[in-house]
C-alpha positions as CSV (number, residue, x, y, z in Angstrom):
1,M,0.0,0.0,-0.1
2,N,1.1,3.6,-0.8
3,P,1.7,5.3,2.5
4,L,1.1,8.5,1.2
5,L,-2.7,7.3,1.1
6,N,-2.6,7.7,4.8
7,P,-3.7,10.9,5.7
8,L,-1.6,11.1,8.8
9,F,1.4,10.2,7.2
10,S,0.9,12.6,4.3
11,A,0.4,15.5,6.8
12,R,3.6,14.7,8.6
13,I,5.5,14.2,5.4
14,L,3.8,17.9,4.4
15,K,5.4,19.3,7.8
16,H,8.9,18.2,6.9
17,Y,8.6,19.5,3.8
18,L,7.5,22.9,4.9
19,T,9.8,23.1,7.7
20,D,13.2,21.1,7.1
21,I,14.7,22.6,4.0
22,K,14.6,26.1,5.2
23,R,15.6,25.4,8.7
24,A,19.4,26.0,7.8
25,W,18.9,29.6,7.5
26,K,17.2,30.0,11.0
27,S,19.3,31.3,13.7
28,G,21.9,28.8,15.2
29,E,19.9,28.9,18.6
30,E,17.0,27.8,16.8
31,I,18.8,25.1,15.1
32,K,20.3,23.8,18.4
33,R,16.9,24.1,19.8
34,Y,15.7,21.5,17.2
35,Q,19.0,19.3,17.7
36,D,18.6,18.9,21.4
37,K,14.6,17.9,21.0
38,A,15.5,15.4,18.0
39,I,18.3,14.2,19.9
40,K,16.0,12.9,23.2
41,K,13.7,11.5,20.9
42,V,16.2,9.5,19.0
43,V,18.0,8.2,22.2
44,R,14.5,7.0,23.8
45,Y,13.5,5.1,20.4
46,A,17.0,3.6,20.3
47,Y,16.6,2.6,24.0
48,N,14.0,-0.2,22.8
49,I,16.6,-1.6,20.2
50,P,18.8,-4.3,21.4
51,L,22.0,-3.3,20.1
52,Y,21.7,0.3,21.7
53,H,19.8,-1.2,24.8
54,E,23.0,-3.3,25.6
55,K,25.7,-0.8,24.7
56,Y,23.8,1.8,27.1
57,K,23.1,-0.1,29.7
58,K,26.6,-1.6,29.8
59,V,27.9,2.0,30.4
60,G,25.0,2.8,32.4
61,I,23.3,5.8,30.5
62,K,19.5,5.9,30.3
63,P,17.5,8.0,27.7
64,E,16.8,10.5,30.8
65,D,20.5,11.4,30.8
66,I,20.4,12.7,27.4
67,R,18.9,16.3,27.6
68,G,20.3,17.6,24.6
69,I,22.9,17.6,21.6
70,K,25.6,18.2,24.2
71,D,25.2,14.9,25.9
72,L,25.6,13.0,22.8
73,K,29.3,12.5,24.1
74,K,28.2,10.4,26.8
75,L,27.2,7.4,24.6
76,P,29.4,4.6,23.3
77,V,30.3,4.8,19.6
78,I,29.0,2.4,17.3
79,T,31.0,0.5,14.4
80,K,30.4,-1.5,11.4
81,D,31.2,-4.7,13.1
82,D,28.3,-3.7,15.7
83,I,25.6,-3.3,12.8
84,I,26.8,-6.4,11.0
85,G,26.5,-8.6,14.1
86,G,23.3,-7.1,15.1
87,Y,21.6,-7.6,11.8
88,P,18.7,-8.2,11.8
89,D,16.9,-8.8,14.8
90,K,19.0,-6.3,16.9
91,I,18.9,-3.6,14.9
92,L,15.1,-3.0,15.0
93,P,12.7,-2.7,17.8
94,K,11.3,-5.8,18.6
95,N,7.9,-6.7,16.7
96,Y,9.0,-3.8,14.5
97,K,5.6,-4.0,12.0
98,K,6.1,-1.1,9.9
99,E,6.5,-1.2,6.2
100,K,10.6,-1.4,6.0
101,I,13.2,-1.8,3.3
102,S,16.6,-3.2,3.6
103,V,19.5,-1.3,2.0
104,S,23.1,-2.2,1.8
105,T,26.4,-0.2,1.6
106,S,28.6,-1.0,-1.5
107,G,31.1,-2.3,0.8
108,S,33.7,0.1,-0.7
109,S,35.4,0.9,2.7
110,G,35.7,-3.1,3.2
111,K,32.7,-4.7,4.5
112,A,29.0,-4.1,3.6
113,I,26.4,-3.5,5.9
114,T,22.7,-3.7,5.8
115,I,20.4,-1.7,7.6
116,F,16.5,-0.9,7.5
117,K,14.6,2.5,6.4
118,D,11.0,2.9,6.3
119,A,8.8,5.0,4.0
120,E,9.1,8.0,6.3
121,L,12.8,7.9,6.6
122,I,12.9,7.4,3.0
123,M,10.9,10.8,2.4
124,V,12.9,12.8,4.9
125,E,16.1,12.2,3.6
126,A,14.8,13.1,0.3
127,I,13.7,16.5,1.7
128,F,17.0,17.2,3.4
129,A,18.6,16.4,-0.1
130,L,16.3,18.8,-1.9
131,R,18.1,21.5,0.3
132,Q,20.7,21.7,-1.7
133,L,18.7,22.0,-4.9
134,F,16.9,25.0,-3.4
135,T,20.1,26.7,-2.7
136,Y,21.0,26.3,-6.2
137,G,17.6,27.7,-7.5
138,I,16.6,24.3,-8.8
139,S,13.1,23.3,-8.7
140,W,12.8,19.4,-8.2
141,R,9.0,19.6,-9.9
142,K,9.9,21.5,-13.0
143,D,13.7,21.3,-14.0
144,K,15.5,18.5,-15.7
145,I,17.7,16.4,-13.7
146,T,19.8,13.7,-14.6
147,N,21.2,10.9,-11.8
148,I,23.9,8.9,-12.7
149,G,23.4,6.6,-9.7
150,D,24.0,2.9,-8.8
151,F,21.0,0.9,-10.3
152,S,22.7,-2.5,-10.9
153,V,21.2,-4.8,-8.3
154,P,18.3,-4.6,-5.5
155,K,19.4,-3.3,-2.1
156,T,21.6,-0.2,-3.3
157,S,20.3,2.8,-1.8
158,D,19.7,4.5,-5.1
159,E,17.4,1.3,-6.3
160,E,15.6,0.9,-3.3
161,C,15.4,4.2,-1.6
162,L,15.2,6.4,-4.7
163,R,13.7,4.7,-7.4
164,K,11.3,1.9,-5.6
165,G,10.8,3.7,-2.2
166,L,10.3,7.3,-3.1
167,M,9.5,7.9,-6.9
168,R,7.0,4.8,-6.9
169,N,5.3,6.3,-4.1
170,L,5.1,9.9,-5.5
171,S,4.5,9.0,-9.0
172,P,0.6,8.8,-8.3
173,L,0.7,12.4,-7.2
174,F,3.7,13.8,-9.4
175,S,5.1,13.2,-13.0
176,F,8.7,12.4,-13.2
177,K,8.9,12.9,-16.7
178,N,11.8,15.8,-15.6
179,Y,14.3,13.0,-14.0
180,Q,16.2,10.8,-16.0
181,N,18.0,7.7,-14.0
182,L,21.1,6.6,-15.8
183,Y,22.9,3.3,-14.5
184,T,26.7,4.5,-13.4
185,G,28.0,1.3,-15.2
186,E,27.1,2.3,-18.8
187,E,29.8,3.0,-21.2
188,V,30.7,6.7,-20.9
189,N,29.9,7.6,-24.7
190,I,26.2,6.2,-24.3
191,L,25.9,7.9,-20.8
192,L,26.9,11.3,-22.7
193,N,24.6,10.3,-25.9
194,K,21.3,9.9,-23.4
195,I,22.7,13.0,-21.4
196,E,22.7,15.2,-24.3
197,E,19.4,13.9,-25.9
198,F,17.6,14.9,-22.6
199,S,19.6,18.3,-21.8
200,P,19.3,18.3,-18.1
201,K,19.9,21.6,-16.2
202,L,21.5,19.7,-13.1
203,I,23.7,16.6,-13.5
204,I,24.7,14.2,-10.5
205,G,27.1,11.4,-10.4
206,Y,30.3,10.0,-9.2
207,T,33.7,11.9,-9.9
208,S,35.4,9.3,-11.8
209,V,32.3,8.4,-14.1
210,L,31.8,12.4,-14.7
211,M,35.5,12.8,-15.4
212,G,35.1,10.0,-18.2
213,I,31.9,12.0,-19.6
214,A,33.9,15.4,-19.6
215,Y,36.7,13.9,-21.4
216,L,34.1,12.9,-24.0
217,R,31.9,16.5,-23.8
218,K,35.6,18.2,-24.6
219,K,35.6,16.3,-27.7
220,Y,32.4,16.4,-29.3
221,G,29.5,17.2,-26.8
222,R,27.3,20.5,-26.4
223,V,25.2,20.0,-23.3
224,E,25.6,22.8,-20.7
225,P,23.8,22.2,-17.3
226,D,23.6,25.0,-15.1
227,Y,25.4,22.8,-12.3
228,I,26.9,19.3,-11.7
229,I,26.8,17.9,-8.3
230,S,29.8,15.2,-8.0
231,S,29.1,12.7,-4.9
232,G,30.3,9.3,-3.8
233,E,34.1,9.9,-4.2
234,V,36.7,12.7,-3.6
235,L,36.4,15.7,-5.7
236,D,39.9,17.1,-6.0
237,N,40.6,20.3,-7.2
238,Y,42.0,19.0,-11.0
239,S,38.9,17.0,-11.2
240,R,36.5,20.0,-10.3
241,K,38.3,22.1,-12.8
242,Y,38.4,19.5,-15.7
243,I,34.9,18.7,-15.6
244,E,33.9,22.4,-15.0
245,E,35.7,23.6,-17.9
246,A,34.3,20.6,-19.9
247,F,30.9,21.4,-19.3
248,N,31.1,25.2,-18.7
249,C,29.3,25.2,-15.4
250,D,29.9,25.1,-11.6
251,V,30.7,21.8,-10.0
252,L,29.9,21.3,-6.4
253,N,30.4,18.6,-3.9
254,L,27.8,16.3,-2.2
255,Y,28.9,14.2,0.9
256,A,26.1,11.5,1.1
257,T,26.1,7.9,2.5
258,T,23.8,5.1,2.8
259,E,23.4,5.5,6.5
260,G,23.6,9.0,6.8
261,G,21.6,10.3,4.0
262,S,22.9,13.9,2.7
263,I,25.4,14.7,5.5
264,A,26.7,17.9,3.8
265,F,26.8,19.9,0.6
266,E,28.8,22.9,-1.1
267,C,26.7,26.3,-1.2
268,L,27.5,28.4,-4.6
269,E,30.1,30.0,-2.1
270,K,31.7,26.7,-2.2
271,N,31.3,26.2,1.6
272,F,30.6,22.7,2.4
273,H,27.3,22.7,4.7
274,I,26.9,20.3,7.2
275,N,23.1,19.3,7.5
276,S,23.2,18.9,11.1
277,D,19.5,19.2,11.9
278,F,19.4,15.4,10.1
279,S,22.9,14.2,10.4
280,Y,24.8,15.5,13.0
281,L,28.5,15.1,12.6
282,E,31.4,14.6,15.0
283,I,35.2,14.5,13.8
284,L,36.9,12.4,16.6
285,D,40.5,11.5,16.9
286,E,41.9,7.9,17.4
287,N,41.4,8.1,21.1
288,F,37.6,9.2,20.2
289,E,38.5,12.8,21.7
290,E,37.1,15.5,19.7
291,A,39.8,16.8,16.8
292,G,40.4,20.3,16.9
293,E,39.4,22.9,14.1
294,N,40.8,22.1,10.7
295,E,42.5,18.9,12.4
296,H,41.6,15.7,10.3
297,G,39.7,12.9,12.3
298,N,37.5,10.2,11.8
299,V,33.8,11.0,10.7
300,V,30.9,10.0,13.4
301,I,27.2,10.7,12.6
302,T,24.1,10.8,14.2
303,R,20.9,10.8,12.4
304,L,18.3,12.8,14.3
305,H,15.3,11.0,12.9
306,A,13.8,8.3,15.1
307,S,12.6,5.3,12.9
308,A,13.7,1.9,11.6
309,T,17.3,1.1,12.2
310,P,18.6,4.3,14.1
311,V,22.1,5.6,13.5
312,I,23.6,7.2,16.4
313,R,27.5,8.0,16.7
314,Y,28.4,5.8,13.9
315,I,31.9,5.6,13.6
316,G,31.9,2.9,10.5
317,L,31.7,5.1,7.9
318,N,35.6,5.0,8.0
319,D,35.9,8.8,6.5
320,I,38.4,11.4,7.1
321,A,37.5,14.7,7.7
322,S,38.0,18.3,9.5
323,I,35.5,20.9,11.0
324,S,35.6,24.8,10.3
325,R,34.6,27.4,12.7
326,D,34.2,29.7,10.1
327,K,30.6,31.2,8.9
328,C,29.4,31.3,5.6
329,N,27.7,34.6,4.2
330,C,25.2,32.8,1.9
331,G,22.7,33.1,4.8
332,Q,22.8,29.3,6.1
333,N,23.9,29.2,9.6
334,T,24.7,25.3,9.7
335,P,28.3,24.3,10.6
336,L,31.0,23.8,7.8
337,L,33.3,20.9,6.9
338,H,36.8,22.5,6.1
339,S,37.7,19.5,4.4
340,L,36.4,16.0,3.2
341,G,39.4,13.8,3.2
342,G,37.9,10.8,1.8
343,R,37.7,7.2,3.0
344,K,40.4,6.2,5.4
345,K,41.0,3.1,3.5
346,D,41.8,5.0,0.6
347,A,44.5,7.1,2.0
348,I,48.1,6.6,1.6
349,I,50.1,5.3,4.3
350,L,53.8,6.5,4.6
351,E,56.6,4.5,6.2
352,G,56.7,5.5,9.9
353,G,52.9,5.7,9.9
354,A,52.2,9.4,8.4
355,I,48.7,9.1,6.6
356,I,48.0,11.2,3.4
357,P,44.1,11.5,3.1
358,P,42.7,11.1,-0.6
359,A,41.7,14.5,-0.6
360,T,45.1,16.0,-0.2
361,L,47.0,13.6,-2.1
362,P,46.6,15.2,-5.6
363,M,48.0,18.6,-4.5
364,P,51.6,18.5,-6.2
365,L,49.9,16.6,-8.8
366,V,47.7,19.8,-9.3
367,E,50.6,22.4,-9.4
368,I,52.4,20.4,-11.9
369,F,49.2,20.1,-14.0
370,E,48.6,24.1,-13.8
371,K,52.4,24.7,-14.9
372,H,52.0,22.5,-18.2
373,E,48.6,23.5,-19.5
374,S,49.4,22.1,-22.6
375,K,49.3,18.5,-21.0
376,A,45.5,17.4,-21.4
377,I,45.4,14.7,-18.3
378,K,42.0,12.9,-18.4
379,R,42.7,10.7,-15.3
380,Y,45.4,9.9,-12.7
381,Q,45.5,7.2,-10.0
382,F,47.6,6.3,-6.9
383,I,48.0,2.7,-6.4
384,Q,49.7,1.3,-3.0
385,D,50.3,-2.3,-2.6
386,R,52.5,-2.0,0.5
387,V,53.7,0.5,2.8
388,G,56.5,3.1,1.6
389,N,55.8,2.2,-2.2
390,V,53.1,4.3,-4.4
391,E,52.7,3.7,-8.1
392,I,51.3,6.6,-10.1
393,R,49.6,6.4,-13.3
394,I,48.9,9.0,-15.7
395,E,46.4,8.9,-18.5
396,A,46.5,11.8,-21.2
397,E,45.2,12.8,-24.2
398,E,48.3,12.6,-26.0
399,E,51.9,11.1,-24.8
400,V,53.0,13.3,-22.0
401,G,56.8,12.4,-22.1
402,E,59.3,11.1,-19.7
403,E,60.6,14.5,-18.2
404,F,57.0,15.5,-17.1
405,L,56.7,11.9,-15.4
406,E,60.2,12.3,-13.7
407,G,58.8,16.0,-12.6
408,I,56.1,14.1,-11.1
409,R,58.0,11.4,-9.2
410,N,60.4,14.0,-8.1
411,A,57.3,16.1,-6.7
412,Y,56.0,13.3,-4.9
413,E,59.1,12.1,-3.3
414,K,59.5,15.5,-1.9
415,F,56.0,15.3,-0.8
416,F,56.2,12.1,0.9
417,E,59.7,13.1,2.5
418,G,61.5,10.5,1.5
419,R,59.2,8.0,3.2
420,A,58.0,6.1,-0.1
421,K,59.3,4.9,-3.0
422,V,57.1,6.5,-6.1
423,E,56.9,5.4,-9.5
424,V,55.2,7.1,-12.0
425,R,54.1,5.5,-15.4
426,E,51.8,6.8,-18.2
427,K,49.5,3.7,-18.4
428,E,45.8,3.3,-18.1
429,A,44.1,3.6,-14.7
430,E,42.6,0.1,-13.1
431,K,39.0,-0.1,-13.0
432,V,37.1,-1.0,-10.0
433,G,33.5,-2.2,-10.4
434,Y,32.0,0.3,-12.3
435,S,34.7,3.4,-12.0
436,Y,38.2,4.4,-11.7
437,P,39.0,5.4,-8.0
438,M,41.7,7.7,-7.5
439,V,43.4,5.5,-4.8
440,I,43.5,1.8,-4.8
441,S,45.1,0.6,-1.6
442,K,45.9,-2.8,-0.7
443,V,47.4,-2.0,2.7
444,N,45.5,-2.7,5.7
445,I,45.5,0.8,7.2
446,E,43.8,0.0,10.5
447,H,46.5,-2.7,11.0
448,E,49.5,0.0,10.1
449,I,47.8,2.6,12.5
450,Q,47.5,0.2,15.4
451,K,50.8,-1.0,14.8
452,N,52.8,2.1,15.0
453,I,50.6,3.2,18.0
454,K,52.1,0.2,19.9
């Protein structure tokens, strides 16, 4: 049954739609009051779920001990292994009878997990995602939007939540002729041809897929969207500039996950706003203490919506980021990310244990590319098979020459301070699944971190 046929359900969703999108423009005090109210409700709900009940009982925490968002640090963190071990019965309330959908992560961080979402959560997640479109002046009902997502198999978030859970329930009420859902695993020439025919105002896709489309767009394409949203992979400065030049439009970043929904996005000022009234974010160091301003740490999320499988102080994303105390002049009063470093598993680890986050990794490369504007680089990739050894692959539109490659090698040996041997090749990047990730690491980074701590 379509839940929107239930008047009470529809009324709740309408209330979310009218209040949630624009809350980011309210004062910081109003946002905090909402967070305080939401976290109390979420913890009360979670206390009836075996996984959380056992965790909280073990440390002596009861729901009444959490009076606001500042008390969140009293709660233990939840790991990916906790969710995997608790699936399915321990991650839902007993006798949970509401319609629910199970969704799985891709497993790109090492292990796939499955959690449950219900129709209301899927709708609310979508409403917070609309905040980004609202910021850009994009109408979800009128403007043409192309989403290049993972519709390959059931259980992906795109397939279960977007196409089946959201669009199917809304289709009796709204036309979706202005939406184009494309499978990210299709050949890039097919993707570009379909996009050209549709002529969208907004394109959403993975960075590596957008890079492939941008390369062809420079050769023969004509489509010029108003904006492109990059999500799912690190958006480094060179890739952003390459895609922007190819399509003649702004490329803006989105940080979204299966567990946390739309966590943060860039406004038109290119400041990274956290949707902290839906996915509250902490940055913690290796000792689970709050990292300082602009200091990289582990992303820990708490979803401020109580339904299905709750996500509270979840550290299983394995992402690296840092917080900024700056304020944006775009009018939104949500906190800002200083940088999104990417997956911890995609970091490069040097001899001695130093970690180079994925987002920081391309910095020397970008400087070299800017000095050699005649070298049209369409893709680059870092491969680490063991600590202290890094291979850099360069794909160019035409041969770059040994001198250019040697310059890259020298720059990275200096960047790594001699703690890694660097090999640079003009060679096709390695494909993993449907994309060409910027970093492929075969090193067990958690093991290396623990080894160096000892």
